[in-house]
Biopython code that builds the backbone (N, CA, C, O; Angstrom):
import numpy as np
from Bio.PDB.StructureBuilder import StructureBuilder

atoms = [
    (1, "MET", "N", (0.890, -1.156, 0.052)),
    (1, "MET", "CA", (-0.014, -0.016, -0.007)),
    (1, "MET", "C", (0.958, 1.280, -0.006)),
    (1, "MET", "O", (1.886, 1.405, 0.792)),
    (2, "ASN", "N", (0.667, 2.106, -0.876)),
    (2, "ASN", "CA", (1.260, 3.404, -0.854)),
    (2, "ASN", "C", (0.627, 4.475, -0.161)),
    (2, "ASN", "O", (-0.495, 4.258, 0.296)),
    (3, "GLY", "N", (1.182, 5.665, 0.007)),
    (3, "GLY", "CA", (0.497, 6.708, 0.558)),
    (3, "GLY", "C", (-0.787, 7.206, 0.016)),
    (3, "GLY", "O", (-1.584, 7.764, 0.770)),
    (4, "GLU", "N", (-1.025, 7.049, -1.169)),
    (4, "GLU", "CA", (-2.265, 7.396, -1.744)),
    (4, "GLU", "C", (-3.378, 6.525, -1.176)),
    (4, "GLU", "O", (-4.446, 7.011, -0.806)),
    (5, "TRP", "N", (-3.096, 5.200, -1.117)),
    (5, "TRP", "CA", (-4.135, 4.324, -0.514)),
    (5, "TRP", "C", (-4.559, 4.716, 0.778)),
    (5, "TRP", "O", (-5.734, 4.832, 1.126)),
    (6, "HIS", "N", (-3.346, 4.958, 1.620)),
    (6, "HIS", "CA", (-3.651, 5.289, 3.037)),
    (6, "HIS", "C", (-4.555, 6.589, 3.056)),
    (6, "HIS", "O", (-5.543, 6.651, 3.787)),
    (7, "ARG", "N", (-4.226, 7.485, 2.335)),
    (7, "ARG", "CA", (-5.072, 8.709, 2.330)),
    (7, "ARG", "C", (-6.404, 8.456, 1.923)),
    (7, "ARG", "O", (-7.304, 8.922, 2.622)),
    (8, "ALA", "N", (-6.698, 7.769, 0.870)),
    (8, "ALA", "CA", (-7.901, 7.380, 0.338)),
    (8, "ALA", "C", (-8.824, 6.560, 1.500)),
    (8, "ALA", "O", (-9.992, 6.835, 1.775)),
    (9, "LEU", "N", (-8.147, 5.665, 2.012)),
    (9, "LEU", "CA", (-8.849, 4.914, 3.030)),
    (9, "LEU", "C", (-9.137, 5.661, 4.309)),
    (9, "LEU", "O", (-10.154, 5.409, 4.955)),
    (10, "ARG", "N", (-8.254, 6.586, 4.695)),
    (10, "ARG", "CA", (-8.576, 7.407, 5.805)),
    (10, "ARG", "C", (-9.620, 8.370, 5.631)),
    (10, "ARG", "O", (-10.423, 8.603, 6.535)),
    (11, "GLU", "N", (-9.659, 9.038, 4.336)),
    (11, "GLU", "CA", (-10.846, 9.801, 3.930)),
    (11, "GLU", "C", (-12.160, 9.098, 3.913)),
    (11, "GLU", "O", (-13.205, 9.575, 4.354)),
    (12, "LEU", "N", (-12.012, 7.852, 3.335)),
    (12, "LEU", "CA", (-13.276, 7.079, 3.280)),
    (12, "LEU", "C", (-13.842, 6.834, 4.649)),
    (12, "LEU", "O", (-15.056, 6.928, 4.829)),
    (13, "ARG", "N", (-13.008, 6.519, 5.636)),
    (13, "ARG", "CA", (-13.451, 6.126, 6.968)),
    (13, "ARG", "C", (-14.055, 7.388, 7.554)),
    (13, "ARG", "O", (-15.086, 7.297, 8.220)),
    (14, "LYS", "N", (-13.477, 8.554, 7.346)),
    (14, "LYS", "CA", (-13.996, 9.844, 7.839)),
    (14, "LYS", "C", (-15.327, 10.144, 7.150)),
    (14, "LYS", "O", (-16.255, 10.547, 7.852)),
    (15, "ALA", "N", (-15.489, 9.991, 5.909)),
    (15, "ALA", "CA", (-16.759, 10.183, 5.237)),
    (15, "ALA", "C", (-17.851, 9.337, 5.787)),
    (15, "ALA", "O", (-18.972, 9.782, 6.034)),
    (16, "ALA", "N", (-17.467, 8.027, 5.980)),
    (16, "ALA", "CA", (-18.468, 6.987, 6.462)),
    (16, "ALA", "C", (-18.906, 7.467, 7.966)),
    (16, "ALA", "O", (-20.087, 7.347, 8.292)),
    (17, "LYS", "N", (-18.051, 7.953, 8.781)),
    (17, "LYS", "CA", (-18.426, 8.419, 10.167)),
    (17, "LYS", "C", (-19.339, 9.576, 9.946)),
    (17, "LYS", "O", (-20.415, 9.623, 10.542)),
    (18, "ARG", "N", (-18.965, 10.515, 9.119)),
    (18, "ARG", "CA", (-19.859, 11.722, 8.941)),
    (18, "ARG", "C", (-21.285, 11.253, 8.372)),
    (18, "ARG", "O", (-22.306, 11.798, 8.789)),
    (19, "ARG", "N", (-21.329, 10.350, 7.524)),
    (19, "ARG", "CA", (-22.586, 9.846, 7.114)),
    (19, "ARG", "C", (-23.404, 9.249, 8.231)),
    (19, "ARG", "O", (-24.588, 9.539, 8.408)),
    (20, "ASP", "N", (-22.701, 8.377, 9.001)),
    (20, "ASP", "CA", (-23.453, 7.849, 10.221)),
    (20, "ASP", "C", (-23.884, 8.877, 11.075)),
    (20, "ASP", "O", (-25.039, 8.767, 11.488)),
    (21, "LYS", "N", (-23.230, 9.852, 11.437)),
    (21, "LYS", "CA", (-23.588, 10.952, 12.189)),
    (21, "LYS", "C", (-24.789, 11.804, 11.589)),
    (21, "LYS", "O", (-25.659, 12.254, 12.335)),
    (22, "ALA", "N", (-24.803, 11.991, 10.344)),
    (22, "ALA", "CA", (-25.851, 12.745, 9.735)),
    (22, "ALA", "C", (-27.095, 11.815, 9.719)),
    (22, "ALA", "O", (-28.200, 12.341, 9.857)),
    (23, "ASP", "N", (-26.997, 10.496, 9.563)),
    (23, "ASP", "CA", (-28.136, 9.669, 9.660)),
    (23, "ASP", "C", (-28.761, 9.627, 11.081)),
    (23, "ASP", "O", (-29.979, 9.553, 11.249)),
    (24, "LYS", "N", (-27.897, 9.676, 12.052)),
    (24, "LYS", "CA", (-28.282, 9.822, 13.462)),
    (24, "LYS", "C", (-29.033, 11.139, 13.784)),
    (24, "LYS", "O", (-30.069, 11.217, 14.445)),
    (25, "ASP", "N", (-28.390, 12.102, 13.248)),
    (25, "ASP", "CA", (-28.953, 13.558, 13.425)),
    (25, "ASP", "C", (-30.323, 13.692, 12.813)),
    (25, "ASP", "O", (-31.240, 14.324, 13.338)),
    (26, "ARG", "N", (-30.401, 13.015, 11.599)),
    (26, "ARG", "CA", (-31.746, 13.205, 10.859)),
    (26, "ARG", "C", (-32.782, 12.402, 11.548)),
    (26, "ARG", "O", (-33.923, 12.864, 11.576)),
    (27, "ARG", "N", (-32.531, 11.223, 12.125)),
    (27, "ARG", "CA", (-33.401, 10.439, 12.924)),
    (27, "ARG", "C", (-33.868, 11.250, 14.143)),
    (27, "ARG", "O", (-35.070, 11.294, 14.406)),
    (28, "GLN", "N", (-33.051, 11.829, 14.820)),
    (28, "GLN", "CA", (-33.312, 12.706, 15.999)),
    (28, "GLN", "C", (-34.196, 13.805, 15.546)),
    (28, "GLN", "O", (-35.256, 14.016, 16.135)),
    (29, "ALA", "N", (-33.811, 14.534, 14.509)),
    (29, "ALA", "CA", (-34.462, 15.700, 14.083)),
    (29, "ALA", "C", (-35.917, 15.309, 13.821)),
    (29, "ALA", "O", (-36.818, 16.005, 14.290)),
    (30, "ALA", "N", (-36.185, 14.196, 13.072)),
    (30, "ALA", "CA", (-37.549, 13.640, 12.759)),
    (30, "ALA", "C", (-38.295, 13.355, 14.028)),
    (30, "ALA", "O", (-39.499, 13.603, 14.099)),
    (31, "GLU", "N", (-37.584, 12.810, 15.099)),
    (31, "GLU", "CA", (-38.325, 12.498, 16.411)),
    (31, "GLU", "C", (-38.747, 13.809, 17.000)),
    (31, "GLU", "O", (-39.885, 13.918, 17.457)),
    (32, "ASP", "N", (-37.894, 14.826, 17.020)),
    (32, "ASP", "CA", (-38.083, 16.062, 17.440)),
    (32, "ASP", "C", (-39.312, 16.806, 16.827)),
    (32, "ASP", "O", (-40.121, 17.440, 17.505)),
    (33, "VAL", "N", (-39.363, 16.664, 15.500)),
    (33, "VAL", "CA", (-40.451, 17.326, 14.777)),
    (33, "VAL", "C", (-41.812, 16.565, 15.252)),
    (33, "VAL", "O", (-42.792, 17.241, 15.566)),
    (34, "ARG", "N", (-41.844, 15.251, 15.293)),
    (34, "ARG", "CA", (-43.010, 14.512, 15.818)),
    (34, "ARG", "C", (-43.407, 14.965, 17.149)),
    (34, "ARG", "O", (-44.580, 15.160, 17.467)),
    (35, "THR", "N", (-42.389, 15.130, 17.929)),
    (35, "THR", "CA", (-42.652, 15.515, 19.387)),
    (35, "THR", "C", (-43.253, 16.908, 19.381)),
    (35, "THR", "O", (-44.270, 17.076, 20.054)),
    (36, "PHE", "N", (-42.770, 17.875, 18.735)),
    (36, "PHE", "CA", (-43.150, 19.186, 18.769)),
    (36, "PHE", "C", (-44.532, 19.429, 17.983)),
    (36, "PHE", "O", (-45.308, 20.312, 18.347)),
    (37, "ILE", "N", (-44.774, 18.659, 16.971)),
    (37, "ILE", "CA", (-46.176, 18.588, 16.347)),
    (37, "ILE", "C", (-47.142, 18.337, 17.480)),
    (37, "ILE", "O", (-48.059, 19.129, 17.700)),
    (38, "ARG", "N", (-46.964, 17.309, 18.162)),
    (38, "ARG", "CA", (-47.883, 16.965, 19.264)),
    (38, "ARG", "C", (-47.990, 18.031, 20.265)),
    (38, "ARG", "O", (-49.076, 18.381, 20.728)),
    (39, "VAL", "N", (-46.834, 18.562, 20.611)),
    (39, "VAL", "CA", (-46.872, 19.699, 21.649)),
    (39, "VAL", "C", (-47.706, 20.828, 21.031)),
    (39, "VAL", "O", (-48.690, 21.227, 21.655)),
    (40, "ALA", "N", (-47.409, 21.326, 19.946)),
    (40, "ALA", "CA", (-48.079, 22.423, 19.279)),
    (40, "ALA", "C", (-49.508, 22.170, 19.134)),
    (40, "ALA", "O", (-50.275, 23.113, 19.327)),
    (41, "ARG", "N", (-49.973, 21.014, 18.816)),
    (41, "ARG", "CA", (-51.418, 20.694, 18.619)),
    (41, "ARG", "C", (-52.052, 20.794, 19.995)),
    (41, "ARG", "O", (-53.113, 21.397, 20.154)),
    (42, "HIS", "N", (-51.390, 20.189, 21.011)),
    (42, "HIS", "CA", (-51.956, 20.214, 22.321)),
    (42, "HIS", "C", (-52.097, 21.645, 22.907)),
    (42, "HIS", "O", (-52.984, 21.940, 23.707)),
    (43, "ALA", "N", (-51.192, 22.480, 22.467)),
    (43, "ALA", "CA", (-51.196, 23.936, 22.790)),
    (43, "ALA", "C", (-52.299, 24.660, 21.996)),
    (43, "ALA", "O", (-52.503, 25.846, 22.252)),
    (44, "GLY", "N", (-53.027, 24.034, 21.048)),
    (44, "GLY", "CA", (-54.020, 24.616, 20.341)),
    (44, "GLY", "C", (-53.616, 25.305, 18.894)),
    (44, "GLY", "O", (-54.399, 25.993, 18.239)),
    (45, "VAL", "N", (-52.443, 25.041, 18.562)),
    (45, "VAL", "CA", (-51.966, 25.577, 17.183)),
    (45, "VAL", "C", (-52.742, 24.882, 16.131)),
    (45, "VAL", "O", (-52.890, 23.661, 16.191)),
    (46, "PRO", "N", (-53.263, 25.612, 15.140)),
    (46, "PRO", "CA", (-53.963, 25.000, 14.028)),
    (46, "PRO", "C", (-53.031, 24.099, 13.141)),
    (46, "PRO", "O", (-51.822, 24.317, 13.058)),
    (47, "ILE", "N", (-53.609, 23.165, 12.542)),
    (47, "ILE", "CA", (-52.979, 22.235, 11.860)),
    (47, "ILE", "C", (-52.243, 22.899, 10.684)),
    (47, "ILE", "O", (-51.075, 22.626, 10.407)),
    (48, "THR", "N", (-52.989, 23.780, 10.013)),
    (48, "THR", "CA", (-52.316, 24.556, 8.958)),
    (48, "THR", "C", (-51.093, 25.230, 9.256)),
    (48, "THR", "O", (-50.143, 25.213, 8.472)),
    (49, "GLN", "N", (-51.074, 25.830, 10.370)),
    (49, "GLN", "CA", (-49.855, 26.570, 10.889)),
    (49, "GLN", "C", (-48.778, 25.656, 11.261)),
    (49, "GLN", "O", (-47.610, 25.975, 11.035)),
    (50, "ILE", "N", (-49.113, 24.416, 11.876)),
    (50, "ILE", "CA", (-48.070, 23.483, 12.270)),
    (50, "ILE", "C", (-47.386, 23.030, 11.006)),
    (50, "ILE", "O", (-46.157, 23.039, 10.930)),
    (51, "ALA", "N", (-48.203, 22.610, 9.949)),
    (51, "ALA", "CA", (-47.723, 22.168, 8.807)),
    (51, "ALA", "C", (-46.811, 23.176, 8.023)),
    (51, "ALA", "O", (-45.810, 22.811, 7.406)),
    (52, "ALA", "N", (-47.220, 24.401, 8.096)),
    (52, "ALA", "CA", (-46.327, 25.478, 7.429)),
    (52, "ALA", "C", (-45.067, 25.542, 8.098)),
    (52, "ALA", "O", (-44.000, 25.507, 7.484)),
    (53, "GLU", "N", (-45.177, 25.651, 9.546)),
    (53, "GLU", "CA", (-43.831, 25.887, 10.307)),
    (53, "GLU", "C", (-42.878, 24.553, 10.176)),
    (53, "GLU", "O", (-41.653, 24.623, 10.285)),
    (54, "ALA", "N", (-43.490, 23.503, 9.963)),
    (54, "ALA", "CA", (-42.675, 22.233, 9.976)),
    (54, "ALA", "C", (-42.281, 21.954, 8.519)),
    (54, "ALA", "O", (-41.404, 21.123, 8.285)),
    (55, "GLY", "N", (-42.879, 22.597, 7.563)),
    (55, "GLY", "CA", (-42.489, 22.364, 6.139)),
    (55, "GLY", "C", (-43.110, 21.051, 5.742)),
    (55, "GLY", "O", (-42.499, 20.319, 4.963)),
    (56, "LEU", "N", (-44.279, 20.705, 6.222)),
    (56, "LEU", "CA", (-44.918, 19.455, 5.895)),
    (56, "LEU", "C", (-46.276, 19.720, 5.333)),
    (56, "LEU", "O", (-46.768, 20.846, 5.414)),
    (57, "SER", "N", (-46.927, 18.681, 4.741)),
    (57, "SER", "CA", (-48.342, 18.837, 4.313)),
    (57, "SER", "C", (-49.129, 18.708, 5.423)),
    (57, "SER", "O", (-48.648, 18.162, 6.416)),
    (58, "ARG", "N", (-50.429, 19.177, 5.434)),
    (58, "ARG", "CA", (-51.282, 18.998, 6.526)),
    (58, "ARG", "C", (-51.598, 17.469, 6.703)),
    (58, "ARG", "O", (-51.822, 16.997, 7.818)),
    (59, "GLN", "N", (-51.607, 16.761, 5.625)),
    (59, "GLN", "CA", (-51.759, 15.207, 5.791)),
    (59, "GLN", "C", (-50.647, 14.621, 6.603)),
    (59, "GLN", "O", (-50.926, 13.772, 7.449)),
    (60, "ALA", "N", (-49.393, 15.007, 6.413)),
    (60, "ALA", "CA", (-48.347, 14.576, 7.177)),
    (60, "ALA", "C", (-48.449, 14.896, 8.561)),
    (60, "ALA", "O", (-48.106, 14.064, 9.401)),
    (61, "VAL", "N", (-48.902, 16.059, 8.896)),
    (61, "VAL", "CA", (-49.184, 16.411, 10.210)),
    (61, "VAL", "C", (-50.273, 15.437, 10.979)),
    (61, "VAL", "O", (-50.081, 14.828, 12.031)),
    (62, "TYR", "N", (-51.421, 15.453, 10.202)),
    (62, "TYR", "CA", (-52.438, 14.539, 10.670)),
    (62, "TYR", "C", (-51.893, 13.024, 10.929)),
    (62, "TYR", "O", (-52.203, 12.361, 11.919)),
    (63, "ASP", "N", (-51.068, 12.600, 9.929)),
    (63, "ASP", "CA", (-50.469, 11.286, 10.100)),
    (63, "ASP", "C", (-49.693, 11.100, 11.458)),
    (63, "ASP", "O", (-49.817, 10.094, 12.156)),
    (64, "VAL", "N", (-48.819, 12.247, 11.786)),
    (64, "VAL", "CA", (-48.057, 12.184, 12.978)),
    (64, "VAL", "C", (-49.071, 12.080, 14.124)),
    (64, "VAL", "O", (-48.925, 11.307, 15.070)),
    (65, "LEU", "N", (-50.063, 12.879, 13.978)),
    (65, "LEU", "CA", (-51.031, 12.900, 15.198)),
    (65, "LEU", "C", (-52.093, 11.691, 15.227)),
    (65, "LEU", "O", (-52.888, 11.487, 16.143)),
    (66, "GLY", "N", (-51.962, 10.949, 14.086)),
    (66, "GLY", "CA", (-52.882, 9.709, 14.071)),
    (66, "GLY", "C", (-54.386, 10.178, 13.994)),
    (66, "GLY", "O", (-55.303, 9.546, 14.518)),
    (67, "GLU", "N", (-54.533, 11.248, 13.350)),
    (67, "GLU", "CA", (-55.969, 11.786, 13.077)),
    (67, "GLU", "C", (-56.203, 11.610, 11.573)),
    (67, "GLU", "O", (-55.301, 11.309, 10.792)),
    (68, "ARG", "N", (-57.395, 11.806, 11.247)),
    (68, "ARG", "CA", (-57.947, 11.802, 9.836)),
    (68, "ARG", "C", (-58.007, 13.176, 9.337)),
    (68, "ARG", "O", (-58.426, 14.057, 10.088)),
    (69, "LEU", "N", (-57.616, 13.459, 8.103)),
    (69, "LEU", "CA", (-57.796, 14.755, 7.449)),
    (69, "LEU", "C", (-59.316, 14.950, 7.232)),
    (69, "LEU", "O", (-59.965, 14.183, 6.521)),
    (70, "SER", "N", (-59.849, 16.000, 7.871)),
    (70, "SER", "CA", (-61.304, 16.246, 7.553)),
    (70, "SER", "C", (-61.272, 17.077, 6.194)),
    (70, "SER", "O", (-60.647, 18.127, 6.045)),
    (71, "ALA", "N", (-62.013, 16.466, 5.265)),
    (71, "ALA", "CA", (-62.090, 17.066, 3.811)),
    (71, "ALA", "C", (-63.330, 17.965, 3.803)),
    (71, "ALA", "O", (-63.644, 18.575, 2.781)),
]
sb = StructureBuilder()
sb.init_structure("model")
sb.init_model(0)
sb.init_chain("A")
sb.init_seg("    ")
for serial, (resi, resn, name, xyz) in enumerate(atoms, 1):
    if name == "N":
        sb.init_residue(resn, " ", resi, " ")
    sb.init_atom(name, np.array(xyz, "f"), 0.0, 1.0, " ", f" {name:<3s}", serial, name[0])
structure = sb.get_structure()
């Protein structure tokens, strides 16, 4: 193995670690969004506003809350 191999493998390991951290952060952020959707709804925030603030559709908010979209 030459120096280029070592560098490539070192950078590959670093990139894999960053990817793993990003995946973990994304899962945590999704859980936080679900939690605060429930908190906001419990506080009386309208579904439309929750959806807008979260960057989600109203249906996605209803899905998190386990409610049906009233058409």
